[in-house]
C-alpha distance (Angstrom), angle and dihedral (degrees) to the residues before:
residue distance angle dihedral
M1 . . .
P2 3.84 . .
D3 3.81 92.9 .
M4 3.80 94.7 50.5
I5 3.80 113.2 125.6
E6 3.80 111.9 -120.5
F7 3.77 112.8 -151.4
Y8 3.80 123.2 -161.4
T9 3.77 115.1 -163.9
N10 3.76 151.7 128.2
P11 3.84 120.6 -133.9
M12 3.81 90.1 -127.8
S13 3.79 95.6 57.1
R14 3.79 145.9 69.0
G15 3.77 83.9 -79.9
R16 3.79 85.9 92.0
I17 3.81 87.3 73.5
A18 3.80 92.0 54.5
R19 3.81 90.9 45.5
W20 3.80 90.3 55.1
M21 3.80 90.1 49.7
L22 3.80 91.7 48.9
E23 3.79 90.3 51.8
E24 3.81 90.2 50.1
V25 3.82 90.1 51.5
G26 3.79 91.2 50.9
E27 3.81 97.3 -150.9
P28 3.82 121.8 133.4
Y29 3.78 115.9 -95.0
E30 3.79 138.2 175.9
T31 3.79 118.1 -131.1
H32 3.79 124.6 -143.4
I33 3.81 112.5 -168.2
L34 3.80 112.4 -151.7
D35 3.78 129.0 -167.3
Y36 3.78 124.5 -133.9
G37 3.78 112.8 -106.9
T38 3.84 95.5 8.7
T39 3.81 122.3 48.8
M40 3.80 91.4 10.4
K41 3.81 88.3 61.1
A42 3.81 96.7 37.6
T43 3.80 121.2 119.7
D44 3.81 93.8 -111.7
Y45 3.77 93.6 56.0
L46 3.80 95.1 39.7
A47 3.80 86.1 61.1
I48 3.80 86.5 60.8
N49 3.80 98.3 40.2
P50 3.83 115.5 10.0
M51 3.81 88.4 -162.9
G52 3.78 89.8 67.8
K53 3.79 90.6 -134.7
V54 3.78 137.3 119.2
P55 2.95 149.8 -89.6
A56 3.76 107.8 55.5
I57 3.77 133.1 147.0
R58 3.78 131.6 -160.7
H59 3.78 118.1 -154.2
K60 3.80 128.7 169.3
G61 3.79 90.1 -12.9
H62 3.79 95.1 -51.6
V63 3.81 126.6 112.5
I64 3.79 122.5 -143.7
T65 3.80 122.3 -172.8
E66 3.83 133.5 177.2
G67 3.78 120.2 62.7
A68 3.79 98.3 -110.5
A69 3.81 92.0 47.1
I70 3.80 91.4 49.7
C71 3.81 91.2 51.0
A72 3.81 92.6 48.2
Y73 3.81 92.9 44.8
L74 3.80 94.7 50.5
A75 3.80 91.7 48.0
D76 3.80 89.8 54.5
A77 3.82 96.4 39.4
F78 3.81 91.7 54.0
P79 3.81 106.4 32.9
Q80 3.79 91.3 165.0
A81 3.80 87.8 75.0
G82 3.82 89.4 65.8
L83 3.80 94.7 -136.4
A84 3.81 98.2 138.5
P85 3.80 129.2 54.1
P86 3.80 118.7 -119.6
P87 3.84 110.4 -76.5
A88 3.80 92.9 -104.9
E89 3.81 90.7 55.7
R90 3.80 100.6 47.5
H91 3.80 99.7 101.7
D92 3.83 96.2 105.7
Y93 3.80 90.9 34.1
Y94 3.80 93.8 59.4
R95 3.78 94.7 34.7
W96 3.79 97.9 56.7
L97 3.79 97.4 32.0
F98 3.79 91.3 60.2
F99 3.79 94.9 34.3
A100 3.80 87.7 60.8
A101 3.81 91.5 46.0
G102 3.79 93.2 49.6
P103 3.81 121.7 24.3
V104 3.80 97.4 19.0
E105 3.79 97.2 49.6
S106 3.81 92.9 41.5
A107 3.79 93.5 49.3
V108 3.80 94.6 45.4
V109 3.81 95.1 45.4
N110 3.80 92.9 46.9
K111 3.79 90.0 51.2
A112 3.82 91.2 49.7
L113 3.81 90.0 50.5
G114 3.77 92.4 49.2
V115 3.80 93.7 -112.9
E116 3.79 109.0 156.0
V117 3.78 117.0 -167.0
P118 3.82 111.0 -149.5
A119 3.79 112.0 -120.1
E120 3.78 91.2 -118.3
R121 3.83 90.4 55.9
E122 3.81 98.4 47.9
R123 3.79 90.9 102.6
T124 3.81 88.9 65.1
T125 3.82 93.8 60.4
G126 3.76 126.2 76.3
Y127 3.78 92.1 -126.7
G128 3.78 106.8 35.7
N129 3.80 97.2 -146.2
L130 3.78 137.4 -17.5
E131 3.80 96.3 -107.5
T132 3.79 93.4 54.1
T133 3.79 90.7 46.7
I134 3.80 94.6 50.2
N135 3.80 91.8 45.8
A136 3.80 88.8 53.8
L137 3.79 91.5 48.1
V138 3.80 90.0 54.5
T139 3.80 89.2 61.7
A140 3.81 89.1 57.7
V141 3.81 92.7 62.2
D142 3.80 106.8 20.9
G143 3.80 109.9 116.5
K144 3.81 92.7 -8.6
R145 3.76 128.7 113.3
Y146 3.80 92.3 -153.4
I147 3.79 136.5 9.7
A148 3.79 97.3 -112.4
G149 3.78 117.4 34.5
G150 3.76 124.8 -52.6
R151 3.79 100.8 -38.1
F152 3.77 139.8 65.1
S153 3.82 114.7 -96.4
A154 3.79 144.1 170.7
A155 3.80 87.4 -86.9
D156 3.80 89.0 64.5
V157 3.80 90.3 52.3
F158 3.79 92.7 54.4
V159 3.80 101.4 34.3
G160 3.77 90.7 40.7
S161 3.79 91.8 52.1
Q162 3.80 90.9 52.6
I163 3.79 90.6 50.3
G164 3.80 94.4 42.8
W165 3.79 93.3 51.6
G166 3.77 91.4 44.3
L167 3.79 91.5 53.7
Q168 3.80 92.3 45.1
F169 3.79 95.8 50.4
G170 3.79 98.6 32.5
S171 3.79 95.4 -115.8
I172 3.81 92.0 119.4
E173 3.77 120.9 51.2
K174 3.81 112.6 -105.8
R175 3.77 97.0 -117.1
P176 3.81 117.1 169.7
E177 3.81 92.0 -120.4
F178 3.80 90.6 58.5
V179 3.80 94.4 44.1
T180 3.80 93.1 50.7
Y181 3.79 93.2 46.4
W182 3.80 94.5 47.2
E183 3.80 93.7 47.4
R184 3.79 89.6 52.6
I185 3.79 100.4 47.2
S186 3.81 96.3 39.4
D187 3.80 89.4 58.0
R188 3.79 91.4 87.3
D189 3.78 132.0 115.4
A190 3.82 92.4 -129.9
Y191 3.80 91.6 53.7
R192 3.79 91.6 49.4
R193 3.81 92.2 48.2
A194 3.79 92.4 48.7
S195 3.80 92.3 48.0
E196 3.78 92.5 48.9
I197 3.81 91.7 50.8
D198 3.79 94.5 48.5
N199 3.79 93.6 42.0
S200 3.80 89.6 53.7
L201 3.82 89.1 54.4
M202 3.78 94.9 52.5
P203 3.81 116.5 114.7
K204 3.78 110.8 -89.0
D205 3.79 118.7 -119.6
E206 3.77 103.5 -121.4
G207 3.79 92.9 -175.1
């Protein structure tokens, strides 16, 4: 099937975000599981993603990498799934989708790695500091059912995944606004299907 989506991932990676989005879209896809340090760095895959990282998808001869880009692409490629607002109403959709991909992920990862940005150098980072970034993220979900307008979208998949992981691993403060939002958007059949698939692919504990 030339139009089949090919999905490159590892169950212990950001590929879980793309898997959730694929399940929301509901189109058939073929999964390629890659291993860190071996197939992910092999010549064949580096021709697809020179970064040697997942996730990536290939669709109609085109390669898309980066979680936010994959979510946005799939929403546009399959409009019948209703996962993007109309173009004239995409202000919050774009704003928070790429805010989560940029400032939020950078701030959270730097904190996890113990990277402390001196106050006098905050202007040189894309996020300033973690507290400011998290406070801004609260405004994206506080009092709202979904990120962009009144319906679930690809932005909820990506932003929600960032929040859900942060709550699970303690890298994002467990504020009530985040907990309420995550509980609501993770209560979806597509999320459960995606989680079950990836969980079944996790390495088995042979001990």
